[in-house]
N, C-alpha and C positions, 0 to 999 in steps of 0.2 A: 502493501499499500505507500502511496507517494506520501513523505511528511514535508513538513510547511518550510521547513530548511531546504526541500528539492525543487524550489523555486522562486524567483524574484519576492523581496521584500517590499511593501506596501513605497512610494514615490517618496514620501516624509519620513525623515527618522527622527525618534523621541530622543530629546536628549535629559540630562535630569536636569537642565534651568527652564526645559518647557514642554511639557506633556502633549502628544499630537495623537489625535483619532485618525488611524488611518482605515479606511472602508473598502471595499469593491463590489461593485454590482454589475455582475454578467449579464449583457443584454442582445437583442437581435440584430440592433444596427448594425449597417453594412461601416458606415464611416463616421465622423464629429457630424455632418451634414444634415445626415438621417437623423442623429439624436436630439438636434440641435430642432432639427422640424419636431419630431415628437413630442417634446416638452411643452409642457403647458404655457399658454399667453402669458401667467402671469410670472414667472421664471424667466431665464434668460440666460446663454452662456456668453459671457465678456474673456475673452483671452482665456486664460487658464483658470479661470472662475468661474463657481455657477452663483449666477446671482438668484436669492429667494425673495419671495412676496413681499417681506417685510425690510429688504432693501440691504439685508447682511449677506455675505458672504464665504463658501469654502472653496477651496483649491481645489482643482478637477483636474485628471489626466486622464488620456483613453489609451488604451494600451490594448493590441491587440490579442487576439484567441491564442491559448498556447496548449502544449499538449496533456498537462497536468492539472490546470485549473480545475476542470468540472468533478474530478477525482476527489480531488482534495477537499473541496469546497461538498460533497457529498458526503463523506467521511468526517465532516466535522459540524452536521447538523446536530444540534440540539434536540430537535424534534423533526423528524419525516415530514419534506415537503411534499404538496400534493402531488400527484402523478403528472398533472400539465406542467408544474413547476421544474418537476424532476426533469422532463423532457427539453422544459427548454434552458434549463441551467446546462445538460449535454450537450446542445448544439447552440450554446450564446456564440456571438460572433468580436463583442468586443467587452473586453470589461474597463468599466469607468472606475477610476479610483478618485475617490472623495479625501480628504483631510483637512482636518479644523482644530482647533485649540480644545485643549481637554483638563482634565487636574480639579474639576468639581462636580454637583450635581445639574447646575442652570447647564454649563458649557456641554454636560453630554447627552441633557436631554436637547438643545440645539443641533446638537450630531448626529442623534437619533431621527430627528424632526427631518431634517436634509436629504437624508436618501427619498423621500418619501413621492418626489417630485420624478426621478428617476425609475421609480418601482411603478407608478401611477404612468409614463413612458412607455412601459414594455418589460421591464429590469425582474429576470426573476425571482432576487433575493439578493441577501447582505452578507458578505465574509469580513468579520472584523479581524484585521494584523494583530489588535493589543492582546487577543485571547484565544487565536485559532476558532472562531466559532461560528457558525452561521447558519443561516436562517432563508425559509422561504420568503417570500413576498407578502404572501398573507400573513403569514405570525407577525413578521416585521413591522407590517403596518397597524398590526392590533396593540402591539406593545408602545409603538409613536403614538397612537390613540392617549394612552394615560400618560409615558412617563413619568410614572411616579417610580419611589425605590424598587419596586419588586421589578417594576418593569427594567427597568436600567440594570439592576443588579444582575437579573434573569437574562437579560440582552447582551450584556456588552462582559461579563466575566465569569472564566470558565471555572469548573472543579472536576480536581485530577486525581483520580487516587492509584497510589502507588500500593504494592506490598503491604508496607508500613502506617504512612501517613496518605492524609486527604487533605487537600491543599490545592489555593486559588492562583487564576493569574489575570490578571486584567482588571484589580481592584486601582490602580494609578489612576484611569483615568476616571473614576470619579474624586482623585486626592489623596487615596487613603493607602496603607501599605496592605498588602494580600496576606494571609493567614494560611496558617501551617498548624495539623495538631493529629495525631495516632490516632488512626482509625479507628481503633475501638472506642475512643471519647466520642466519633462525629454523629451519634445519635442513630437512631432507627432511618435506612437510607440516606445517613448525610444531612437527618434535621438540623441538627445541631450547629453547625457550619454553617448552614443557613441564615439562621437566627444571628452567629453571630457575625455574619458577614453585615447581612439587612444593621446590627445595631454600630457597626464599623461604620458604613456608608452614610447615618443617621446622623449619628451620635455629635457631631460636631467638635470633637474634641480628640486630640492627642493622649495614647497610651503609652506609659513608661515602661521602665525595666520594672520585674516587682511589682507593678499594680495589679488590680484586679478588676475584672472585665465580667459583669454581671449581668443577667439575662431576667427578664421578668419571671420567670420563672423560679427563682431561686438559685439557678445554677449559677455557678461562678467558675472561673480560669483564671489562671495567671500567666501575664506577659513577659515574653521575652525579646527582647528585639535584634533581629540578625538581617545580615545584608543579603539583597539578593544576588546571588551567587550563579544563579544558573543560566539568567542571559545578560550580555554585557552591555554597559552602556551605548547607544546608540540604537540598540535592536528595538523594536517597538512594544515587545511585552515587558520589555527592562522597568522595574519598579525601582525609582528614585527614593521612596519613601524605604524601600527593602520590604520584612515580614514579621507580623508578628507571629513569635510560636508560643503555643497556646498549651496548657498543661491543665489538667483539671484540680480543683482547689478541694483537697480534702478534706478538711474542714467544715465542707456542705455536708448534711446527714444525709439530703433527698435525691434524687436522680431522676433526671428527665428523661422522657421519651415523649417521640409522637408522632404518628404516619405523617407522610408526606401528605 
């Protein structure tokens, strides 16, 4: 199966000084002129930018079809796209690459919505370079309708399971460190890391070494801050805030489990 490293990354690279959200949208357009004609009249292409109805702009670049992207897209889907979307992804002709500022819930929400004009113009779905997640057009459109914390974390942040640990990739787009914890502590179906991810994304606070992170259920975890050593600076997946390594606070008497 092709890996994300096997094909070129997004056109805009993230640095430790500025967070960029990079997305790719496969579509049926033969060239940039056909893309411009398909986009709704309240948006337009201007040079290397997509100008949105409110006047804001995101960077836009067009790339030709390559031999691997369709397979990578399909293998990265959090939910199975519709059969029509899968066919469109398989037969896409151009990749439209969007890039814009991230690092906060507000900027991530704006970027999530910026893909809508391209999906309405025939785009089959969205692939996020920062987390190696992808979604069919219909699922992405539903998330963009709400753009709340649930939609942003589900749509932009990946959750990976290894033999020993469960961890997130992509929290930097929300301006937060990623999380890592032992898989045995992650709850039924990973429910705990989902709750901790939402708390981290919405709390508006910074967590320091030794600090306790508490959930409304009463369960708490101790925090250890560690650097992001998996992805180098300059990679779209690099998190300049590092990771929060979470361990169960043994002083808690109650255990928390819930179904997803």
